[in-house]
C-alpha positions as CSV (number, residue, x, y, z in Angstrom):
1,M,111.3,41.3,-33.0
2,N,109.8,43.1,-35.9
3,F,108.6,39.8,-37.3
4,I,106.9,38.9,-34.0
5,R,105.4,42.4,-33.7
6,N,104.0,42.3,-37.3
7,S,102.6,38.8,-36.7
8,L,100.7,40.0,-33.6
9,A,99.4,43.0,-35.4
10,N,98.2,41.0,-38.4
11,S,96.6,38.4,-36.1
12,S,94.8,41.2,-34.2
13,L,93.6,42.7,-37.5
14,R,92.3,39.3,-38.7
15,R,90.4,38.8,-35.4
16,Q,88.9,42.3,-35.7
17,R,87.8,41.7,-39.3
18,S,86.4,38.3,-38.3
19,S,84.4,40.0,-35.6
20,I,83.1,42.6,-38.0
21,D,82.2,39.9,-40.5
22,S,80.5,38.0,-37.7
23,R,78.4,40.9,-36.6
24,G,77.6,41.7,-40.2
25,Q,76.5,38.2,-40.8
26,I,74.2,38.3,-37.8
27,Q,72.7,41.6,-39.0
28,Q,72.2,40.0,-42.4
29,I,70.5,37.0,-40.9
30,S,68.2,39.3,-38.9
31,V,67.3,41.2,-42.1
32,T,66.8,38.0,-44.0
33,R,64.5,36.6,-41.3
34,Q,62.5,39.9,-41.3
35,T,62.3,39.8,-45.1
36,D,61.2,36.1,-45.1
37,F,58.5,36.9,-42.6
38,Q,57.2,39.8,-44.7
39,V,57.3,37.6,-47.8
40,A,55.4,34.9,-46.0
41,C,52.8,37.4,-44.8
42,L,52.4,38.8,-48.3
43,E,52.0,35.4,-49.9
44,T,49.3,34.5,-47.3
45,Y,47.6,37.8,-47.9
46,Q,47.6,37.3,-51.7
47,R,46.0,33.8,-51.3
48,H,43.2,35.1,-49.1
49,W,42.6,38.1,-51.4
50,Q,42.5,35.9,-54.6
51,Q,39.8,33.7,-53.1
52,L,37.9,36.7,-51.7
53,E,38.0,38.4,-55.0
54,E,36.8,35.3,-56.9
55,T,33.9,35.0,-54.5
56,I,32.6,38.6,-54.7
57,S,33.1,38.8,-58.5
58,N,31.3,35.6,-59.2
59,K,27.8,36.6,-60.1
60,T,26.5,33.1,-59.6
61,N,26.9,33.4,-55.9
62,K,24.3,36.1,-55.5
63,N,21.4,33.7,-54.8
64,E,23.3,30.9,-53.1
65,S,23.2,30.0,-49.4
66,D,25.2,31.6,-46.6
67,D,28.3,29.6,-47.5
68,S,29.6,32.4,-49.7
69,V,29.0,34.9,-46.9
70,L,30.9,32.8,-44.4
71,F,33.6,32.4,-47.0
72,V,33.9,36.1,-47.5
73,I,33.9,36.8,-43.7
74,S,36.6,34.3,-43.1
75,H,39.0,35.6,-45.7
76,L,38.2,39.2,-44.8
77,E,39.2,38.5,-41.2
78,H,42.5,37.0,-42.2
79,I,43.3,39.9,-44.5
80,I,42.5,42.5,-41.9
81,S,44.6,40.6,-39.3
82,L,47.6,40.6,-41.7
83,V,47.1,44.3,-42.4
84,C,46.9,45.1,-38.7
85,N,50.2,43.3,-38.1
86,E,51.9,45.6,-40.5
87,F,50.8,48.8,-38.6
88,D,53.4,48.0,-36.0
89,R,56.2,47.8,-38.6
90,C,55.4,50.6,-41.1
91,K,56.1,54.3,-40.7
92,D,53.6,55.5,-43.2
93,F,51.2,54.2,-45.7
94,E,53.7,54.5,-48.5
95,D,56.3,52.4,-46.8
96,V,57.8,49.8,-49.1
97,F,57.9,47.3,-46.3
98,S,54.0,47.4,-46.1
99,P,52.9,45.5,-49.2
100,C,49.8,44.1,-47.6
101,L,48.6,47.5,-46.3
102,N,49.4,49.2,-49.6
103,H,47.5,46.6,-51.6
104,F,44.6,46.8,-49.2
105,L,44.3,50.5,-49.6
106,N,45.1,50.9,-53.3
107,N,42.7,48.1,-54.3
108,H,39.8,49.3,-52.1
109,V,39.2,45.9,-50.6
110,I,36.7,47.0,-47.9
111,A,34.8,49.1,-50.4
112,K,34.4,46.1,-52.8
113,V,33.2,43.9,-50.0
114,V,30.7,46.6,-48.8
115,S,29.4,47.0,-52.3
116,W,29.0,43.2,-52.7
117,S,27.2,43.0,-49.4
118,L,24.7,45.8,-50.1
119,N,24.0,44.7,-53.6
120,A,23.8,40.9,-53.0
121,H,23.4,39.6,-49.5
122,Q,22.9,42.3,-46.8
123,S,23.2,39.6,-44.1
124,D,23.7,40.5,-40.5
125,E,26.8,38.4,-40.1
126,L,28.5,40.0,-43.1
127,S,27.6,43.5,-42.0
128,I,28.9,42.9,-38.5
129,G,32.1,41.4,-40.0
130,I,32.6,44.5,-42.1
131,V,32.2,47.1,-39.4
132,S,34.2,44.9,-37.0
133,G,37.0,44.9,-39.5
134,L,36.9,48.6,-39.9
135,D,36.9,49.2,-36.2
136,S,39.8,46.8,-35.7
137,L,41.8,48.6,-38.4
138,L,41.3,52.0,-36.8
139,A,42.0,50.7,-33.3
140,S,45.2,49.0,-34.5
141,A,46.3,52.1,-36.3
142,K,45.5,54.3,-33.3
143,K,48.2,52.6,-31.3
144,N,50.8,54.2,-33.5
145,G,48.8,57.4,-34.1
146,K,47.9,56.5,-37.6
147,D,44.1,56.2,-37.3
148,L,43.3,59.6,-38.7
149,D,45.7,59.0,-41.6
150,L,44.0,55.8,-42.3
151,L,40.5,57.3,-42.2
152,R,41.5,60.0,-44.6
153,H,42.1,57.4,-47.3
154,A,39.2,57.1,-49.7
155,S,39.3,53.3,-49.5
156,I,38.3,53.6,-45.8
157,H,36.0,56.6,-45.4
158,K,33.9,55.8,-48.5
159,P,32.8,52.4,-47.3
160,V,32.2,53.9,-43.8
161,C,29.8,56.4,-45.5
162,N,28.0,53.6,-47.3
163,V,27.5,51.6,-44.1
164,L,26.2,54.7,-42.3
165,E,23.9,55.4,-45.2
166,Y,22.5,51.9,-45.1
167,Y,21.9,52.4,-41.3
168,N,20.0,55.6,-42.0
169,S,17.9,54.2,-44.9
170,S,16.8,51.2,-42.8
171,N,15.8,53.5,-39.9
172,H,18.1,51.5,-37.6
173,Q,15.3,48.9,-37.2
174,K,16.8,46.2,-39.3
175,V,20.3,46.7,-38.0
176,P,21.4,44.2,-35.4
177,P,22.3,45.6,-32.0
178,K,25.9,44.3,-32.2
179,M,26.5,46.1,-35.5
180,E,25.0,49.3,-34.0
181,T,27.4,49.1,-31.0
182,I,30.4,48.7,-33.3
183,L,29.2,51.6,-35.5
184,V,29.1,53.9,-32.4
185,S,32.6,52.9,-31.6
186,L,33.6,53.6,-35.3
187,S,31.9,57.0,-35.2
188,Y,34.2,58.3,-32.5
189,Y,37.2,58.1,-34.9
190,I,35.2,60.0,-37.5
191,C,34.2,62.7,-35.1
192,V,37.8,63.2,-34.0
193,L,38.8,63.5,-37.6
194,I,36.0,66.0,-38.4
195,T,37.0,68.1,-35.3
196,R,40.6,68.3,-36.4
197,E,39.8,68.8,-40.1
198,P,36.2,70.3,-40.5
199,S,36.5,70.0,-44.3
200,F,35.8,66.2,-43.9
201,L,32.3,67.0,-42.6
202,D,31.2,67.2,-46.3
203,L,32.1,63.5,-46.8
204,F,29.5,62.4,-44.2
205,Y,26.9,65.1,-44.7
206,N,24.6,64.4,-47.7
207,L,22.8,67.4,-49.1
208,A,21.3,65.6,-52.1
209,S,18.1,63.8,-51.2
210,Q,14.7,63.2,-52.9
211,D,12.8,65.2,-50.3
212,H,15.3,68.0,-50.3
213,H,16.1,67.4,-46.6
214,P,19.8,66.9,-45.8
215,R,20.9,63.6,-44.3
216,F,23.6,63.2,-41.7
217,P,23.6,59.4,-40.9
218,L,26.5,59.8,-38.5
219,M,24.6,62.2,-36.2
220,T,21.4,60.1,-36.6
221,L,23.3,57.1,-35.3
222,L,24.7,59.0,-32.3
223,V,21.4,60.6,-31.4
224,N,19.7,57.2,-31.4
225,N,22.4,55.8,-29.0
226,M,23.2,58.8,-26.7
227,H,20.9,57.5,-23.9
228,H,22.3,53.9,-23.9
229,R,23.8,52.9,-20.6
230,G,27.4,51.9,-20.4
231,P,30.3,52.5,-22.9
232,Q,28.0,52.7,-25.9
233,G,26.0,55.6,-24.6
234,Q,29.1,57.4,-23.3
235,T,30.9,57.1,-26.7
236,A,27.8,58.4,-28.5
237,R,27.6,61.4,-26.1
238,D,31.4,62.1,-26.4
239,S,31.1,62.0,-30.2
240,L,28.1,64.4,-30.1
241,K,30.0,66.8,-28.0
242,L,32.8,66.9,-30.6
243,L,30.3,67.5,-33.4
244,L,28.3,70.2,-31.7
245,S,31.5,72.0,-30.8
246,L,31.9,72.7,-34.5
247,A,28.3,73.9,-35.0
248,K,29.1,77.5,-34.4
249,E,31.5,77.5,-37.4
250,Q,29.6,75.0,-39.5
251,Q,26.1,76.3,-40.4
252,L,25.0,73.1,-42.0
253,L,25.6,71.2,-38.8
254,S,23.8,73.9,-36.8
255,V,20.7,73.8,-39.1
256,F,20.6,70.0,-39.1
257,T,20.7,69.9,-35.3
258,L,17.8,72.4,-35.1
259,E,15.7,70.4,-37.6
260,S,16.5,67.0,-36.2
261,D,15.1,65.3,-33.1
262,F,18.2,66.0,-31.1
263,C,16.7,68.4,-28.5
264,P,13.4,66.5,-28.0
265,I,15.4,63.3,-27.5
266,V,17.7,64.9,-24.9
267,A,14.7,66.3,-23.0
268,G,12.9,62.9,-23.2
269,G,16.1,61.2,-21.9
270,L,16.0,63.5,-18.9
271,C,12.5,62.3,-18.1
272,A,13.5,58.7,-18.5
273,V,16.5,58.8,-16.2
274,F,14.6,60.9,-13.7
275,S,11.8,58.4,-13.5
276,D,14.4,55.7,-12.8
277,L,15.6,57.4,-9.6
278,P,15.0,55.4,-6.5
279,R,12.0,56.4,-4.4
280,V,13.7,55.5,-1.1
281,L,17.2,57.0,-0.4
282,P,19.9,55.0,1.4
283,A,20.2,55.6,5.1
284,S,23.5,57.4,4.8
285,V,22.1,59.9,2.3
286,E,19.0,60.5,4.6
287,K,21.3,61.1,7.5
288,E,23.7,63.4,5.8
289,G,21.1,65.1,3.8
290,M,23.2,65.1,0.6
291,F,24.8,62.9,-1.9
292,S,28.5,62.2,-1.9
293,S,30.6,61.1,-4.9
294,A,30.6,57.6,-3.6
295,D,26.8,57.5,-3.3
296,I,26.5,58.6,-6.9
297,I,28.9,55.9,-8.1
298,Q,27.1,53.2,-6.1
299,L,23.6,54.2,-7.2
300,A,23.5,53.6,-11.0
301,E,20.2,55.4,-11.4
302,V,21.6,58.6,-9.8
303,E,24.8,58.4,-11.8
304,N,22.8,58.1,-15.0
305,F,20.8,61.2,-14.1
306,V,23.9,63.2,-13.2
307,T,25.6,62.0,-16.4
308,T,22.6,63.2,-18.5
309,L,22.6,66.6,-16.8
310,E,26.3,67.0,-17.4
311,F,25.8,66.1,-21.0
312,C,23.1,68.9,-21.2
313,D,25.5,71.3,-19.6
314,S,28.3,70.6,-22.1
315,I,25.9,71.1,-25.0
316,L,24.7,74.4,-23.5
317,E,28.3,75.6,-23.2
318,T,29.5,74.6,-26.6
319,A,26.5,74.7,-29.0
320,P,25.4,77.7,-30.9
321,S,22.9,80.0,-29.1
322,L,19.9,78.8,-31.3
323,V,20.6,75.2,-30.4
324,A,21.1,76.1,-26.7
325,C,17.8,78.0,-26.6
326,Q,15.9,75.2,-28.3
327,L,17.4,72.7,-25.9
328,L,16.3,74.9,-22.9
329,E,12.8,75.2,-24.2
330,F,12.4,71.4,-24.7
331,C,13.9,70.7,-21.2
332,Y,11.5,73.2,-19.7
333,S,8.4,72.2,-21.5
334,G,9.2,68.5,-21.7
335,F,10.9,67.8,-18.4
336,L,10.7,70.6,-15.8
337,L,7.1,71.5,-16.2
338,P,5.4,68.1,-16.5
339,V,7.9,65.8,-14.7
340,F,10.2,67.6,-12.3
341,T,7.8,70.1,-10.7
342,P,5.1,67.7,-9.7
343,A,7.7,65.3,-8.2
344,L,9.4,68.1,-6.4
345,F,6.3,69.5,-4.7
346,Q,4.0,66.5,-4.5
347,D,4.3,66.3,-0.7
348,A,4.7,70.0,0.0
349,T,2.0,71.8,1.9
350,G,1.5,75.6,2.1
351,L,3.6,76.2,-1.0
352,N,2.5,77.9,-4.2
353,V,4.7,77.2,-7.2
354,K,5.0,79.9,-9.8
355,L,6.6,78.9,-13.1
356,L,8.1,81.2,-15.7
357,D,6.6,81.6,-19.1
358,S,9.7,80.3,-20.8
359,A,13.0,78.9,-19.7
360,V,14.8,81.1,-22.2
361,H,13.4,84.3,-20.7
362,V,15.0,83.7,-17.3
363,V,18.1,85.8,-18.3
364,S,19.4,87.3,-21.4
365,T,22.9,85.8,-21.5
366,R,24.0,82.1,-21.5
367,D,26.7,82.8,-18.9
368,S,24.0,82.5,-16.3
369,F,23.7,78.8,-17.0
370,P,27.0,77.4,-15.6
371,T,25.6,74.0,-15.1
372,A,22.6,72.0,-16.5
373,L,21.3,71.7,-13.0
374,C,20.7,75.5,-13.0
375,I,17.8,74.8,-15.4
376,S,16.0,73.2,-12.5
377,T,16.6,76.1,-10.2
378,R,14.7,78.5,-12.6
379,I,11.5,77.3,-10.9
380,L,10.4,80.2,-8.7
381,I,8.9,79.1,-5.3
382,C,6.8,81.7,-3.6
383,R,5.7,81.0,-0.1
384,Y,2.5,82.7,1.0
């Protein structure tokens, strides 16, 4: 009986050990497969990087055809694709299981390509490829909440600054529209980072210039695109709201806003969207005597006008008082007086319109401007 009992116990123990060994083997196979996949990715990354490095370091390619540019774009796309794949697997940028990402950051791959592009080729295709790669990296990192950590790294924000500086120096006239669209998308990540860590404003704000005027290419880009229709304009406006929310604490940003064309362009945009409003209203609006939310959505011109007014409202609420006053002055003298008033009373009879000397002198506190639409109501109508 003892022999039988001991035999059963030993058999059960052997089966248990066999099961443990089996599970351990399965786990080992899983780890081995994961390691093999990472090794294969790293080997592929290294091949692309070696060919890319040879191309951008070869001085004889500077005056060649577009073959070298297409060669660099192709390898850069593969490298960025491999780096993006690692974002889903790594916990931080020092993870030992992220060799491609670590090499990409530590060797300043993007910065080297940007430097080669600005010094040698400056082609539209290469510029679009670079900014598309940066945007893809940040978008992929954002899925795991790592976009700001990535943008903090010098190998990322320095080439971004160089691209924005190139945009500013070319007066955005030589920049292809597709590149400008991607730059606007890229700028939103920067504005979020600056909002959370205002010290990073110094990285994108250049005080040293030949004419002793500070340059802020990031804001120049956003101002030039804030009246675009669709996602591009909305992204630019959202980014500007984030920046101007810091203007009260950041004097450099406030001074640059006052000296820039921001306020005149906002007022000019009001004139443009107002002139696009339909001259004949839909029958439903005529019958009800008012616009509903559905009417605004269906009429793109009305929605653009309301969106621009809401943007003005948000700037008046968050910007410093000097910026708000300047914006009110330009809206009054550039929109209300020459555009809005004649259109409002062009068919009126028996009315005499009396305008104030200044939009700022309406009241003494900004609390009396709850919405941007209140600017229009500061026109005094006196019936005689």
